[in-house]
LOGUFI-980289 format. One line per 3 residues: number of its first residue (from 1); their letters; for each residue x, y, z of C-alpha. Coordinates in steps of 0.2 Angstrom, whole numbers. Last residue first. Layout:
REM residues N
NUM> A> X,Y,Z  ...
REM end
This chain:
REM residues 106
106> IEP> 552,576,575  544,560,578  554,546,570
103> LVD> 550,542,552  541,524,548  548,520,530
100> FRN> 538,515,514  545,505,500  538,501,481
97> IVA> 522,512,482  514,512,466  510,529,459
94> AVG> 494,539,452  498,557,448  484,570,445
91> FNG> 490,584,436  484,602,439  476,618,428
88> DKD> 462,616,438  447,613,425  460,603,413
85> NEE> 465,591,425  478,581,416  479,563,422
82> VRV> 496,554,424  498,537,426  511,522,433
79> VSA> 523,535,442  534,525,456  534,526,473
76> RCC> 547,529,488  538,532,503  542,543,518
73> VWR> 530,539,533  525,552,549  514,540,559
70> KES> 499,546,568  493,534,582  486,514,581
67> FTI> 474,509,567  486,517,556  473,524,544
64> EPP> 460,532,556  477,535,568  481,547,553
61> LVL> 497,546,542  510,560,542  516,562,524
58> VLE> 532,560,515  532,556,497  548,552,487
55> LES> 545,549,468  553,540,452  546,543,435
52> GAQ> 540,529,427  526,536,419  530,554,417
49> MRS> 526,570,428  518,586,425  521,598,439
46> NTY> 506,608,449  502,591,458  489,581,464
43> VFV> 492,566,473  486,547,471  494,534,481
40> GAT> 498,515,480  501,499,488  498,503,508
37> SLD> 484,513,504  481,532,495  467,544,490
34> RTQ> 465,561,484  482,565,491  488,584,495
31> TAE> 503,595,489  519,601,496  531,603,482
28> EIA> 548,597,476  555,595,457  574,592,455
25> GAK> 571,573,454  553,571,460  549,576,479
22> VSV> 533,576,485  527,583,502  511,577,508
19> PLK> 496,585,515  482,572,517  465,571,509
16> VPF> 457,556,511  449,541,501  456,525,507
13> RQK> 460,512,496  459,493,504  472,483,497
10> ARR> 473,470,481  464,482,469  457,473,454
7> DSK> 439,475,460  442,494,462  448,494,444
4> SEA> 431,486,436  432,466,429  423,466,413
1> M> 409,453,411
REM end
């Protein structure tokens, strides 16, 4: 029997819409997540990106995810999949997180 995508995921995915700043080369925009885990993230963007592109994401993780207090984090990620959303005219971007750093509270 075929294994579903959710069965192959190694980390728990949280279906949460969070504001996020996404930077890919010269492109930078404020957007939101659809879901995230410690291993990956799915965001919506107005810019078309290519698989393999490098991203920098800055967001605040809520206490429900950190299991303590909210935390600012900066993630380095690589795009693995891009989905075109004909209805909204934007793009869904799935990325694997290569590294993340907790930032000091500003």
